[in-house]
N, C-alpha and C positions, 0 to 999 in steps of 0.2 A: 376099823376094828370095832364092831358093835358090841361084841362080847369077848371076854378073855377066858379061855378054857385052860386053866392051870393044871400042870402036872405036879401034884403035891409030892414032893420028895421028903418023906418023913425022916430019913436017915440024917442024923446030926441035928435035928430040930427037937427041942423040948416040947412038951405038950402045950405049954402056954404060947410058945412061938408059933407052933403049928396052928393053934387056934386063931392067933392074930392074922396069920396069912389067909386062913379060910374066911375070916371076916372081911378082909380086904377084897378077896376074890368075889365073895358073895355080894358085897356092896357094888362092885363094878358091874357084875352081871345083872343086877337088879336096876341099874341105871342111877344109883346113888353115887355119883362121881365125886361129890364133895367128901363124903365119908371114905370112899376108896382112896382119894388122894391123901387124906389124913392117915389112913391105915398103911398105905404102901410106903409113905415117906420114911419111917424108921428103917424099914428093910433096905430102901434105896440108900439111905445115909450109911448103912452098914456095909454097902458094897454089893447088894444083891442085884445082879444085872437085869433080871426080868422086871423087878420092881422099878429099877431106874428107867427102863424102856417104857413101862406103862405110865410112869409119872411124866415122861417126855411127851407121850401121846396125849395125856389129859391136858397138859399145858398148851399143846399145839391146838387142840380142838376147843379149848375153853369150856369144857364140860365140867361144871361144879366148881370151877376156879376162874379167876380172871385170865383171859387168854394172854399168854406171854411167850413169844417165840424165842426170846433169849433164854428164858428159864427152861423152855422145852429143849432147846439145843444143848444146854448144859447137861441135862439128864441123859439125853440121847448119846452125847459124847462119852459120858461115863460108862454107859452100857456098851457102846461100840468098842471102847478100849478093852473091854473084857471079852470081846469076840462075838457079841450078839449081832447076828446078821441083819435082823430087822432094824436095829439101831444104826448099824453101819450104813444101811441103805438110806435111812432117814437123815443122817448127818450129811451124806453125799448129796441128797436132794436139797438140803438147806444151803450148802455151799454152791450148788449149781444155780439156785434161784436167788441167792443173797437174802434169804429169810432167816432171821435170828443170828446170822453171822455175816461177815463180809463176803460178797460174791467172789468165788475163787474156783475156777474149773480144775486147777491142778489138785486142790484138796478134794474136790468132788470126785475126780477120777480115782484118787487114792482110796477113798472110802467105798466107792462103788466096786473097785477091784477086790477089796477085802470081802465084801458081801457076795460078789460074783463068784469068787473062788469057793465060797460055801454053797453055791448053787442057787442063790437068790435070783430068780428070773428077772424081776423088774430092774435089779441092779445090773445084771448082764446086759439088758437092753439099753439102759442109759449109759453104760460104759461104752457100748458100741456107738451110741448116738454122739457122745463127745468125741470119740476117736474119728468118726466120719467127718465131723465138722472142723476139728483141729483149731478150735477157738481157745487160745491160751494154753494149748497143749499141742503135742506133736500130732500131725495128721497121719492116720494109718488106716486105710480102707480095708486092708487084708485082715488086720486084727479086729476091726470093727465088725466086719461080716462074720467072723468066727464067733464073736460074742452074740451077735444077733441070732446065729444058728443055735447056739446053746440054749438061749431063752426060747427060741421058736420050738425046738424039740420038746420043751416042757409045756408047750401049749399056750405060751404067752402071745396074745393076739397082736399087740403092738410090734413085737419082735418078728412075728411071722410076716406082717406087712412090710416092715423095714427090710427083712431079708429078701422078700420078693422084689422090692425095688432095687436092691443091690444086684440080684441075679438079672433083672431086666436091663440094667445099665452096664453090667460087667464091672461093678465097682468093688474091687478087692476080691472078686471071685469070678470064675469064668462065666461069661454071659450065657444065659440059658432061659429063654422066654417061656418055654414049656414048663420048666421047673418053677419059674416065677409064678405062673398061673396056678400051679398046685398049692403053693404057699398062700397066694391070695385067697384061694378057695377056703383053706383052713381058717384064715383070719375072718373071712366073710361069714363062714359058718358060725363064728362066734359073735356075729353082728357088728363086726368092725366096718364102720361106714365107708371110710376111704377105700378099703380093700374091695368092698362090694361095688363101689362105683368104678374103680379101675378094672375089675374083672368084667363088668358090663361093657366098658369101653373096649377091652381086648376082644370080647366076643363080637362086638359090633364091627370092629375094624379088622378082625382076623390077625391079631398079634399073638404069635406063639400057638395058634390054633386056627382051625377053619372058622370062618364067620358063622355065627349062629344068632340070629336076631331074637329068637324066642328066649335063649339064655341071656342075651344082652338085656332084654326087657325085664327078665326076672331079677337080675342083680341091680339094674338101675332102680327098679321099684323098691327093693330093700333099702337102698341108699336114699332114695327120694322120701320114703316113709320116715327117715331120720332127718329130713329137711336138708339134704345135701343139694346145694343149688345146681351144680352141673348135672347131677343125676336127674333132677326135676326137668331140666331143659332137654336132655338127651332122651329121656323116656317120652317126653312130649313129642319129639320129632318122630319117634317110632309109632306112636299112636296117631299122629297126624297123617303119616304116610302108609300106615297099615303094614309095617314091617315087623314080623315076629309076633304080632298081636292083632286083634281085630281093630280095624280102623275106627277111631272114636274121636271125632273132631271136637266134641264138647269137652271131653276129658283132657284132650291135648291142649286146648285153649286155657283151661283152668290151670294146668301145670305150667304152661308158659307164663301165665300171669303170676303165679307164685314165684317162679324164677325171676321174673321182672321185678317184683316187689323186693326180692332179696338182692337185686342189683346185678343179675347175670348179664355179663357184657355182650353175650351173643344174641340178646333179645332183638336188636334191630335187624339181624339177619333173618330171624324167624318172621318178623313183620314183613320184610321184603319178600320172603317166600310166599306168604299169604297174598301179597299184592300181585305177584307174578301169576299165581294160580286163580286170580280174580275172586278170592275169598275176602272181600273188602270189609265185611262186618267184623270178621275175626281180626283182620289187620288193624282196624280202628280201635277195637276193644283192647287189644294187646298194647297198641301204641299209647292209649290213654293211661294204662297202668304204668308203662315205662316212663312216660312224660311227667307223670305225677312226681316221680323221684328225680327225673332228669329234664327239667323244664327248658334247659338251654341247649338241648340237642338239636342244633340248627340243621344238621345234615338230614336227620330223620324227618324233621318238620318239613323240610324242602321236598323230600321224596314223597311224603304223604300229600302235601299241598298240590304238587304237580300231578301225581297219580289221580287224585280226586278230581282235579280240574279237567283232566283228559276225559274221565268218565262222565263228567257233568255235561259234556257236549251231547251225549245221547240220553242221559238220564239226569236232567238238572234237578228234579225234585229230590232225588236221593243223594246226590253228590255235591251240590252247590254249597250246602252248609259246611260239610267237612272241608271242602276246598278252601273256603274263606277262613275257617277257623285255623287250620294248620298253616295255610299260606300266609296269612297276616302275622301269625306268631313268628314264622320264619323271617318275614320281611323286617319285623321289629328287631329281631336279633341281629340280622345283617346290618341294618341301618344303625343299630346301637353298637356296632363293632365288637360283638361278642365272639371273639376268635376262639375256636375250639383248641384245646391243648394238643390235639393230634395234628394240627396244621402249623407250618411255619408261616412267616409273614407273606412270602411270595405265593404260597398255596392259598392262603386266605384271600389275598387280593384277587387272585384269579377266580376263586369261588364266588366272591361278591360280584365281580364284573360279569360273570356268566349267569348267575342264578337270580340276582335281584331283578333285572329287567324281565326275565322269563316268568317269574312269579307275578309281577305286575301285569304282564301281558295276558296270562291265563286268567287271572282274577278279573281283569278288565273285560275279557270276553264274556265271562259269567255275568258281570254287571250289565253289559250291553244287551245280552239276550233277555235279561229279566227287566229291562226297561230303565235301569238306573244309569242313565246316560251321563250325568255329571260325574259320578264315580268312575265310570268307564273312561271318560275323557281325561280325567285327572291321572288315572293309571297309565293310559297310553302316552300321555304327555311325559310322564316320568320315564317310560321306556325310551322315548326319543331323546331324552336328556342324558340318560345313563349310557345308552348304546345307540347313537345316532345312525349307525350303519345297519341297523336291523330294519329290513323293509316292512316287516309285519307291524311294527310299532306305528310307522307312518300310515300304512294302509288302514289299520283299525281306527287310528285317530281321524283319518279322513271319513271313515264310516260314521263316526259320531256326529261329525259336522253335516254329513248328508242327512242324517236323521233329523238334525235341527233344521236343515233347509226344508225338508218335507213338512215338518210341523209348522214352520212359519208360513210356508207357501199355502198350506191348507187353510190356515187362519186368514190369509189375505183375500181369499175368495169371497168372504162375506163383507169385505170392506169396499169403500170407494173413495174417490177424491184423494186428498193429501195423505190420509191414513193408509190407503192402499199403496200409494207410491212409496211411502216410508217402509211399509211391510215388505214390499217386493225388493226394495234396496237391501234390507236386512237379509232376506232370503238369498239374494245373489252374493252378498258378502260371505255367507256360509258356503255357497257353491264355489266361490273363488278359493276358499281354504281347502275344500275337497279336491279341487283341481291341483293345487300346489302339493298337497300331501300325497295324492295318488301318483303324481309325477315323480316325487322323491322316491316313493316305494318302487316304482318301475325302474328307476335308475339304479337302485340297489339290489334289484332282484335277478341279476344275471345268474343263470344256472338254476333258477327256481321257476321253471316254466309253468308249474301248476299255479303259481301266483301271478306271474308276469303276464301271461297271455290273456286270461279273462279280465285282469285289471286293465290291461291296455285297451281292450274292447270297451269296457265301461267308461274309461277316461275319454276315449274318442267321442262317445255319445254325449257325455256331460259337457265336454269342451265345445262341441258343435252347437249344442243347445244354448249354452251360455253366450257364445260369441257369434253365432249365426253362420259360422263356416269353420273349416279346419286350418285357416290361415294362422300361421304362427305355432301350430301344434308341434311340428318337428323341432322348432327352436326351443320350445318348452322342454321337450324330452332331452334335447342335447344339453340344456342347462343343468340337469340333474344326473346326467349319465356319468357313472363312475369310470 
């Protein structure tokens, strides 16, 4: 109440009394609330309901006086007892929230009903709100919806939205999704953010109407402009996919990031969609925004690490860095036993068992291809320790030792005498490890012919070179056959 526009009723007032009232009103309207409080007080003390209500308001806002909710409640109650609907609504609000008085929904309902009976729309809405919830009072959805309707007819946006929800759910009124949408539109036309979002959702999904993506985008945008998180996200999906609006990947990403910054739980799903459609730059940009607020999202980090590692096989310059960054963060969380709240103990154990070796395997391949053999060997060794039945762990571990064999063997060519003999012995020791690890991999590769067959040919050649014949080769394979 920024200004109080008084109806001066001269009848029964002397000239001096009328003058005092005018001074109080003028002081209030000019923003001199300290003077207004002083001038209204005598009228309030004499039982003038309007003055009592205004004094309650001044103490509520703390304009010109020290804010005092108890004092405010006292003056509101005096005016409410005299039938002032605004004061009755204010007293009901205080009892509902426990401000200035003890919280008491029954008292709140009593005062809201008095104001509602006089047509006070906000009181009608809050009376419906209390009846719908039944907290400390009798639950009555039918009466709740009737009060919502009374306030909605008066144009009260909160009530229009609430009545729309009642119609959509059939709560206290016959279910009618089409009528619900009509009331949502009335509320949304008054810039009610939740109504605009829900209307957009209904247009997108075809709830109570035919789907209309252009209308969905319109209402989502209105809600998004008011920073509605879900609206930001859903408008972004329409822009990303070009549904109902011109496709705009840059704007979609910006809206996704705003939603992520606000904690929109569906953000990982949007990241996954970007990954599936090979829009990796967008996926990584959105992921970085999400992970800045959710650094322990091990599931997302795992997906990102694995996806980037898979792409690094064909484009290592672009994807090796992201693969290592996301993958190593996921590994740290798994090894640190950072169990997500969404998983129980059994699910977490299964997740760790499955993905920890897979992450090490993929990052090991990246290290191997970039010449970081020691890091690769360390990772492949961890794979064989965590999941000794994974043939790929043994195969890639064998490859690192073959690289070491080649390195030592090449260096030995420039040597002679004892140094050469020592170098050759070291080279063959590496070759023996290759033979053992390849044999283990072949034994575990049943059903994986794309690995087993070429590896078997490689092992035969290495074995014959190392031993001078194939004697004992079948025994070696039998030793590791599962």
